[in-house]
Steps between C-alpha positions, in 0.01 A plus 500: 500500500868549567628490865577873501144565372340280769228678699544509876194483717407445857170453688355646813168499682333797654167588657356801330163648635445178701556267202800278461653527147786321337749724303771420256748765404704456173788709408544579128756757392485707824122499516285269710184336392256439784259212504221475757341153536631408156384816311741775390391813663780747452858581404719715726845652471747674735624817339748716687392351835125540442263218408256571212216290369533468129195296408178356639219658697633730772603290806405618850791673667532233776509224243757676286714572800479133605602382150791743483611416854510130395700567188754701693524234779546234231792672340686613818 
């Protein structure tokens, strides 16, 4: 993989519904793959200031907000 094609990812931990989970968010062409405890659960994208889930089973609103907040904080 060429350096300009290198995927950028970062981890974070969160407690969702009383259970601690490990997440990894990986950017790929302005979309973000979301792993929960080592399993890919979704892909999200920010389009015109609004986050959309592109793949995976629908995420709970609080989880999606948490993920998107972490993405925004990571890039600001």
